[in-house]
N, CA, C and O of each residue as an XYZ file, in Angstrom:
604
protein
N       0.843     -1.176      0.000
C       0.000      0.000      0.000
C       0.886      1.237      0.000
O       1.843      1.327      0.770
N       0.565      2.173     -0.856
C       1.366      3.386     -0.991
C       1.226      4.264      0.245
O       0.173      4.305      0.881
N       2.301      4.961      0.570
C       2.261      5.834      1.738
C       2.079      7.298      1.355
O       1.992      8.153      2.236
N       2.020      7.604      0.057
C       1.845      8.994     -0.332
C       0.382      9.394     -0.237
O      -0.512      8.549     -0.222
N       0.158     10.700     -0.175
C      -1.183     11.263     -0.116
C      -1.288     12.302     -1.219
O      -0.413     13.156     -1.359
N      -2.349     12.230     -1.995
C      -2.587     13.223     -3.042
C      -3.638     14.199     -2.529
O      -4.703     13.785     -2.072
N      -3.339     15.499     -2.603
C      -4.286     16.516     -2.166
C      -5.007     17.115     -3.359
O      -6.231     17.041     -3.462
N      -4.243     17.703     -4.249
C      -4.826     18.428     -5.364
C      -3.781     18.585     -6.440
O      -2.612     18.833     -6.145
N      -4.185     18.444     -7.670
C      -3.287     18.636     -8.796
C      -3.815     19.790     -9.624
O      -4.791     19.624    -10.356
N      -3.191     20.962     -9.527
C      -3.679     22.101    -10.304
C      -3.646     21.816    -11.799
O      -2.725     21.167    -12.296
N      -4.642     22.298    -12.503
C      -4.712     22.114    -13.948
C      -3.572     22.877    -14.602
O      -3.434     24.083    -14.400
N      -2.753     22.182    -15.385
C      -1.642     22.880    -16.014
C      -1.260     22.292    -17.352
O      -0.291     22.759    -17.949
N      -1.947     21.317    -17.848
C      -1.595     20.694    -19.106
C      -0.221     20.065    -19.031
O       0.617     20.356    -19.884
N       0.050     19.219    -18.055
C       1.403     18.870    -17.698
C       1.910     17.504    -18.049
O       2.875     17.403    -18.806
N       1.328     16.462    -17.553
C       1.977     15.165    -17.603
C       1.774     14.424    -18.903
O       0.755     14.568    -19.578
N       2.745     13.647    -19.226
C       2.702     12.579    -20.205
C       3.898     11.736    -19.863
O       4.427     11.017    -20.711
N       4.309     11.817    -18.676
C       5.570     11.306    -18.150
C       6.645     11.678    -19.105
O       7.779     11.207    -19.009
N       6.295     12.520    -20.022
C       7.191     13.297    -20.794
C       7.221     14.654    -20.110
O       7.214     15.696    -20.766
N       7.256     14.627    -18.782
C       7.544     15.876    -18.090
C       8.820     16.405    -18.704
O       9.784     15.658    -18.876
N       8.839     17.643    -19.027
C      10.050     18.196    -19.619
C      11.070     18.624    -18.580
O      12.263     18.360    -18.725
N      10.593     19.292    -17.519
C      11.522     19.847    -16.523
C      10.968     19.655    -15.118
O       9.819     19.989    -14.832
N      11.820     19.103    -14.243
C      11.448     18.936    -12.840
C      12.488     19.641    -11.983
O      13.689     19.427    -12.144
N      12.019     20.476    -11.079
C      12.893     21.145    -10.122
C      12.897     20.337     -8.830
O      11.845     20.081     -8.245
N      14.086     19.936     -8.391
C      14.235     19.178     -7.146
C      14.832     20.109     -6.100
O      15.964     20.572     -6.240
N      14.063     20.379     -5.053
C      14.488     21.272     -3.981
C      14.787     20.403     -2.766
O      13.873     19.950     -2.077
N      16.059     20.176     -2.510
C      16.497     19.253     -1.461
C      17.862     19.696     -0.967
O      18.802     19.826     -1.752
N      17.974     19.931      0.353
C      19.248     20.420      0.876
C      20.268     19.308      1.125
O      21.457     19.592      1.269
N      19.834     18.071      1.177
C      20.784     16.953      1.294
C      21.267     16.614     -0.116
O      20.556     15.979     -0.895
N      22.483     17.049     -0.425
C      23.006     16.940     -1.786
C      22.945     15.517     -2.346
O      22.598     15.322     -3.511
N      23.285     14.517     -1.511
C      23.294     13.138     -2.011
C      21.883     12.656     -2.339
O      21.695     11.914     -3.303
N      20.902     13.063     -1.559
C      19.513     12.696     -1.843
C      19.045     13.405     -3.106
O      18.421     12.795     -3.974
N      19.350     14.702     -3.207
C      18.986     15.463     -4.398
C      19.569     14.812     -5.647
O      18.873     14.649     -6.649
N      20.850     14.439     -5.586
C      21.506     13.841     -6.750
C      20.887     12.500     -7.122
O      20.740     12.195     -8.306
N      20.523     11.700     -6.131
C      19.886     10.410     -6.424
C      18.524     10.599     -7.092
O      18.197      9.897     -8.048
N      17.736     11.540     -6.593
C      16.432     11.808     -7.206
C      16.613     12.300     -8.635
O      15.941     11.833     -9.555
N      17.526     13.246     -8.811
C      17.758     13.794    -10.151
C      18.283     12.737    -11.111
O      17.855     12.675    -12.263
N      19.199     11.916    -10.647
C      19.750     10.851    -11.506
C      18.653      9.890    -11.940
O      18.600      9.475    -13.098
N      17.783      9.542    -11.007
C      16.673      8.640    -11.326
C      15.757      9.272    -12.377
O      15.422      8.636    -13.376
N      15.356     10.516    -12.149
C      14.463     11.180    -13.096
C      15.101     11.307    -14.476
O      14.439     11.114    -15.496
N      16.387     11.631    -14.497
C      17.074     11.827    -15.773
C      17.357     10.505    -16.489
O      17.035     10.359    -17.668
N      17.956      9.546    -15.786
C      18.396      8.320    -16.462
C      17.267      7.324    -16.683
O      17.214      6.677    -17.729
N      16.372      7.190    -15.724
C      15.305      6.203    -15.857
C      14.106      6.768    -16.624
O      13.514      6.074    -17.451
N      13.752      8.019    -16.352
C      12.551      8.594    -16.952
C      12.833      9.584    -18.081
O      11.907     10.013    -18.770
N      14.092      9.949    -18.275
C      14.442     10.863    -19.357
C      13.948     12.282    -19.159
O      13.661     12.982    -20.130
N      13.846     12.712    -17.908
C      13.331     14.043    -17.579
C      14.502     14.973    -17.275
O      15.430     14.588    -16.564
N      14.466     16.173    -17.799
C      15.472     17.186    -17.487
C      15.201     17.724    -16.086
O      14.058     18.020    -15.739
N      16.260     17.849    -15.282
C      16.075     18.337    -13.919
C      17.026     19.483    -13.609
O      18.041     19.691    -14.273
N      16.654     20.203    -12.585
C      17.531     21.193    -11.987
C      17.387     21.012    -10.490
O      16.307     20.660    -10.013
N      18.457     21.244     -9.737
C      18.391     21.072     -8.305
C      18.892     22.297     -7.564
O      19.855     22.941     -7.979
N      18.226     22.609     -6.466
C      18.626     23.711     -5.595
C      18.520     23.237     -4.151
O      17.877     22.228     -3.862
N      19.167     23.985     -3.241
C      19.205     23.549     -1.838
C      18.468     24.473     -0.870
O      18.259     24.101      0.285
N      18.073     25.656     -1.306
C      17.376     26.582     -0.406
C      16.033     26.999     -1.009
O      15.785     26.846     -2.205
N      15.183     27.530     -0.135
C      13.894     28.029     -0.586
C      14.021     29.217     -1.516
O      13.304     29.307     -2.513
N      14.928     30.131     -1.202
C      15.093     31.301     -2.071
C      15.619     30.899     -3.449
O      15.206     31.466     -4.460
N      16.525     29.924     -3.492
C      16.999     29.425     -4.790
C      15.850     28.773     -5.558
O      15.763     28.894     -6.780
N      14.967     28.080     -4.831
C      13.822     27.431     -5.474
C      12.919     28.474     -6.132
O      12.496     28.308     -7.276
N      12.634     29.539     -5.406
C      11.760     30.581     -5.955
C      12.382     31.243     -7.177
O      11.677     31.570     -8.131
N      13.697     31.445     -7.156
C      14.389     31.989     -8.335
C      14.324     31.001     -9.504
O      14.090     31.395    -10.647
N      14.536     29.710     -9.205
C      14.563     28.688    -10.254
C      13.193     28.478    -10.887
O      13.099     28.086    -12.051
N      12.135     28.735    -10.132
C      10.786     28.632    -10.697
C      10.683     29.543    -11.919
O      10.111     29.160    -12.939
N      11.235     30.741    -11.811
C      11.177     31.699    -12.919
C      12.172     31.388    -14.022
O      11.836     31.491    -15.202
N      13.391     31.009    -13.661
C      14.415     30.797    -14.678
C      14.332     29.425    -15.345
O      14.503     29.326    -16.560
N      14.077     28.382    -14.586
C      14.036     27.015    -15.119
C      12.659     26.662    -15.667
O      12.547     25.827    -16.564
N      11.623     27.279    -15.144
C      10.230     27.062    -15.534
C       9.862     25.578    -15.541
O       9.561     25.009    -16.591
N       9.889     24.957    -14.356
C       9.619     23.522    -14.284
C       8.150     23.177    -14.522
O       7.258     24.009    -14.353
N       7.928     21.919    -14.920
C       6.577     21.380    -15.057
C       6.106     20.769    -13.743
O       4.913     20.538    -13.549
N       7.059     20.508    -12.837
C       6.771     19.873    -11.560
C       7.876     20.262    -10.585
O       9.034     20.410    -10.976
N       7.513     20.426     -9.315
C       8.499     20.702     -8.262
C       8.423     19.575     -7.240
O       7.342     19.233     -6.762
N       9.578     19.000     -6.909
C       9.692     18.062     -5.799
C      10.368     18.853     -4.693
O      11.522     19.260     -4.830
N       9.644     19.073     -3.586
C      10.034     20.052     -2.576
C      10.187     19.423     -1.199
O       9.221     18.907     -0.637
N      11.398     19.465     -0.656
C      11.648     19.001      0.707
C      11.103     20.035      1.683
O      11.116     21.231      1.395
N      10.624     19.578      2.836
C      10.102     20.507      3.834
C      11.184     21.212      4.628
O      11.027     22.379      4.988
N      12.275     20.525      4.903
C      13.327     21.083      5.772
C      14.434     21.689      4.924
O      15.306     20.986      4.414
N      14.381     22.998      4.785
C      15.383     23.720      4.007
C      16.117     24.681      4.928
O      15.574     25.073      5.961
N      17.340     25.069      4.576
C      18.129     25.893      5.485
C      17.593     27.306      5.734
O      17.823     27.869      6.804
N      16.886     27.884      4.765
C      16.482     29.284      4.921
C      14.996     29.509      5.184
O      14.614     30.558      5.703
N      14.161     28.547      4.835
C      12.723     28.649      5.077
C      12.129     27.256      4.947
O      12.775     26.346      4.426
N      10.909     27.091      5.416
C      10.295     25.772      5.300
C       9.756     25.544      3.890
O       9.496     26.488      3.144
N       9.599     24.295      3.555
C       8.971     23.950      2.283
C       7.543     24.444      2.215
O       7.048     24.762      1.134
N       6.856     24.515      3.384
C       5.499     25.064      3.413
C       5.503     26.502      2.902
O       4.650     26.884      2.102
N       6.465     27.295      3.365
C       6.573     28.695      2.943
C       6.845     28.786      1.454
O       6.236     29.598      0.756
N       7.757     27.957      0.963
C       8.072     27.949     -0.472
C       6.823     27.610     -1.281
O       6.521     28.273     -2.273
N       6.105     26.587     -0.857
C       4.908     26.169     -1.577
C       3.863     27.286     -1.599
O       3.256     27.550     -2.637
N       3.657     27.932     -0.470
C       2.696     29.053     -0.425
C       3.100     30.159     -1.396
O       2.256     30.722     -2.094
N       4.393     30.465     -1.436
C       4.846     31.530     -2.332
C       4.699     31.122     -3.798
O       4.380     31.957     -4.645
N       4.928     29.854     -4.096
C       4.700     29.368     -5.469
C       3.231     29.550     -5.828
O       2.912     30.020     -6.921
N       2.343     29.184     -4.924
C       0.904     29.261     -5.189
C       0.410     30.697     -5.354
O      -0.629     30.917     -5.975
N       1.133     31.673     -4.814
C       0.709     33.069     -4.905
C       1.057     33.721     -6.237
O       0.589     34.822     -6.523
N       1.866     33.064     -7.049
C       2.218     33.656     -8.339
C       1.272     33.151     -9.412
O       0.846     31.996     -9.384
N       0.953     34.003    -10.337
C      -0.033     33.660    -11.351
C       0.421     32.495    -12.222
O      -0.312     31.516    -12.358
N       1.597     32.575    -12.807
C       2.061     31.534    -13.720
C       2.494     30.273    -12.971
O       2.077     29.169    -13.321
N       3.318     30.433    -11.956
C       3.853     29.285    -11.235
C       2.817     28.634    -10.337
O       2.986     27.483     -9.933
N       1.755     29.347    -10.020
C       0.734     28.825     -9.122
C       0.069     27.558     -9.600
O      -0.564     26.861     -8.808
N       0.195     27.241    -10.871
C      -0.425     26.050    -11.438
C       0.518     24.852    -11.496
O       0.101     23.764    -11.895
N       1.764     25.025    -11.111
C       2.743     23.938    -11.169
C       2.466     22.953    -10.033
O       2.351     23.368     -8.880
N       2.356     21.662    -10.334
C       2.190     20.681     -9.262
C       3.431     20.652     -8.364
O       4.560     20.741     -8.847
N       3.207     20.528     -7.064
C       4.287     20.473     -6.088
C       4.123     19.204     -5.253
O       3.144     19.049     -4.523
N       5.092     18.303     -5.372
C       5.121     17.115     -4.523
C       6.006     17.453     -3.331
O       7.202     17.701     -3.484
N       5.414     17.460     -2.153
C       6.161     17.758     -0.935
C       6.704     16.455     -0.375
O       5.966     15.488     -0.186
N       8.007     16.443     -0.112
C       8.647     15.256      0.456
C       9.279     15.623      1.789
O       9.784     16.730      1.970
N       9.244     14.672      2.719
C       9.789     14.958      4.030
C      10.038     13.679      4.807
O       9.357     12.671      4.617
N      11.024     13.741      5.682
C      11.257     12.646      6.621
C      10.175     12.657      7.694
O       9.960     11.656      8.377
N       9.496     13.787      7.840
C       8.397     13.905      8.801
C       7.167     13.236      8.199
O       6.828     13.485      7.042
N       6.505     12.400      8.970
C       5.357     11.679      8.434
C       4.207     11.684      9.435
O       3.693     10.636      9.828
N       3.819     12.890      9.836
C       2.712     13.003     10.780
C       1.487     13.554     10.072
O       1.590     14.180      9.017
N       0.339     13.313     10.661
C      -0.894     13.857     10.095
C      -0.855     15.381     10.059
O      -1.358     15.989      9.114
N      -0.263     16.005     11.079
C      -0.158     17.470     11.109
C       0.660     17.995      9.936
O       0.303     19.005      9.329
N       1.770     17.302      9.613
C       2.589     17.729      8.476
C       1.830     17.575      7.165
O       1.920     18.435      6.289
N       1.096     16.501      7.032
C       0.307     16.287      5.817
C      -0.781     17.348      5.681
O      -1.015     17.870      4.591
N      -1.444     17.664      6.795
C      -2.482     18.700      6.768
C      -1.895     20.061      6.403
O      -2.479     20.803      5.614
N      -0.742     20.382      6.980
C      -0.087     21.662      6.669
C       0.367     21.699      5.216
O       0.281     22.740      4.564
N       0.848     20.574      4.707
C       1.261     20.508      3.300
C       0.070     20.774      2.385
O       0.200     21.464      1.374
N      -1.070     20.234      2.735
C      -2.268     20.476      1.936
C      -2.680     21.946      2.015
O      -2.995     22.561      0.996
N      -2.678     22.511      3.230
C      -3.031     23.932      3.394
C      -2.065     24.847      2.638
O      -2.465     25.903      2.146
N      -0.809     24.446      2.547
C       0.186     25.262      1.852
C       0.018     25.201      0.337
O       0.611     26.000     -0.388
N      -0.787     24.256     -0.140
C      -1.028     24.164     -1.581
C      -0.288     23.031     -2.254
O      -0.202     22.995     -3.482
N       0.251     22.102     -1.478
C       0.926     20.959     -2.079
C      -0.044     20.107     -2.881
O      -1.218     19.987     -2.531
N       0.453     19.521     -3.950
C      -0.366     18.633     -4.777
C      -0.386     17.232     -4.191
O      -1.377     16.512     -4.312
N       0.724     16.846     -3.548
C       0.830     15.515     -2.950
C       1.921     15.553     -1.891
O       2.752     16.461     -1.866
N       1.904     14.549     -1.016
C       2.873     14.449      0.071
C       3.469     13.051      0.010
O       2.743     12.057      0.024
N       4.792     12.978     -0.057
C       5.484     11.696     -0.134
C       6.532     11.628      0.964
O       7.568     12.286      0.877
N       6.264     10.822      2.014
C       7.252     10.721      3.091
C       8.525     10.038      2.624
O       8.483      9.102      1.825
N       9.653     10.510      3.123
C      10.930      9.849      2.869
C      11.085      8.751      3.907
O      10.424      8.750      4.945
N      11.953      7.839      3.608
C      12.228      6.787      4.581
C      12.244      5.433      3.919
O      11.710      5.249      2.825
N      12.860      4.498      4.590
C      12.969      3.156      4.041
C      14.012      3.099      2.949
O      14.734      4.065      2.706
N      14.081      1.960      2.298
C      15.067      1.789      1.225
C      14.817      2.766      0.074
O      13.676      3.000     -0.325
N      15.893      3.323     -0.444
C      15.782      4.321     -1.506
C      15.057      3.773     -2.728
O      14.231      4.471     -3.316
N      15.345      2.561     -3.112
C      14.699      1.982     -4.299
C      13.178      1.967     -4.132
O      12.448      2.274     -5.075
N      12.699      1.611     -2.937
C      11.262      1.607     -2.689
C      10.697      3.019     -2.759
O       9.610      3.226     -3.298
N      11.432      4.001     -2.213
C      10.969      5.387     -2.253
C      10.878      5.878     -3.694
O       9.910      6.541     -4.067
N      11.889      5.554     -4.508
C      11.866      5.970     -5.909
C      10.721      5.292     -6.657
O      10.107      5.907     -7.528
N      10.425      4.038     -6.332
C       9.280      3.364     -6.942
C       7.970      4.041     -6.548
O       7.056      4.156     -7.364
N       7.879      4.492     -5.286
C       6.680      5.226     -4.862
C       6.571      6.563     -5.604
O       5.479      6.979     -5.992
N       7.710      7.227     -5.796
C       7.707      8.477     -6.558
C       7.192      8.222     -7.971
O       6.353      8.973     -8.468
N       7.684      7.176     -8.617
C       7.233      6.849     -9.966
C       5.739      6.534     -9.979
O       5.020      6.986    -10.870
N       5.263      5.760     -8.993
C       3.836      5.445     -8.913
C       3.014      6.720     -8.747
O       1.966      6.877     -9.374
N       3.493      7.627     -7.901
C       2.802      8.892     -7.692
C       2.770      9.712     -8.979
O       1.734     10.284     -9.316
N       3.876      9.778     -9.694
C       3.909     10.509    -10.969
C       2.907      9.924    -11.956
O       2.240     10.664    -12.679
N       2.802      8.611    -11.988
C       1.856      7.963    -12.904
C       0.409      8.265    -12.511
O      -0.437      8.500    -13.374
N       0.130      8.257    -11.217
C      -1.221      8.587    -10.756
C      -1.562     10.028    -11.125
O      -2.652     10.304    -11.628
N      -0.635     10.939    -10.875
C      -0.870     12.341    -11.214
C      -1.037     12.516    -12.714
O      -1.854     13.318    -13.167
N      -0.256     11.759    -13.483
C      -0.364     11.834    -14.937
C      -1.761     11.421    -15.396
O      -2.368     12.089    -16.234
N      -2.262     10.329    -14.848
C      -3.582      9.832    -15.245
C      -4.695     10.757    -14.789
O      -5.719     10.884    -15.460
N      -4.493     11.410    -13.634
C      -5.529     12.278    -13.091
C      -5.729     13.509    -13.963
O      -6.859     13.855    -14.306
N      -4.639     14.164    -14.319
C      -4.700     15.306    -15.207
C      -5.573     16.458    -14.734
O      -5.836     17.377    -15.511
N      -6.020     16.442    -13.518
C      -6.867     17.501    -12.989
C      -6.892     17.418    -11.481
O      -5.933     16.967    -10.854
N      -7.983     17.851    -10.910
C      -8.110     17.839     -9.459
C      -8.426     16.435     -8.988
O      -9.350     15.795     -9.488
N      -7.651     15.957     -8.020
C      -7.881     14.627     -7.464
C      -7.762     14.668     -5.948
O      -7.129     15.560     -5.384
N      -8.365     13.713     -5.316
C      -8.225     13.559     -3.874
C      -8.440     12.096     -3.548
O      -9.300     11.441     -4.136
N      -7.660     11.584     -2.613
C      -7.857     10.185     -2.241
C      -8.350     10.062     -0.818
O      -8.302      8.977     -0.238
N      -8.823     11.154     -0.246
C      -9.322     11.082      1.118
C     -10.706     11.670      1.196
O     -11.303     11.702      2.273
């Protein structure tokens, strides 16, 4: 059974798992590199990676991603804050944001939803299993193509 939660997928004309660009916001460089390598080598998706919230907000404009994978624990601000700021912009507000975190509490999931996250994927366990869950989540979001909820 999957451990991710889908809140909402803003309409953006996005998936065909031919996602063109994914922004990975993760301050743990080795985790960021593993996620990016997987997306690039296995799925053929172009990625960019940043380690802070302010870099993420800048990259939203310069890289123009189709999807953001956003860690909650960043050195300069929380992922919740980054997600809220993404949602406040007209163009970027429609980009799906998958929030990832080592924190896996109901309160964190509720806050992620309030912040405008499209889905919440807890980190933990073997990396291969986590990457498989990420792929499953991407496929679900691709098929949904609009607003979805599993709760």
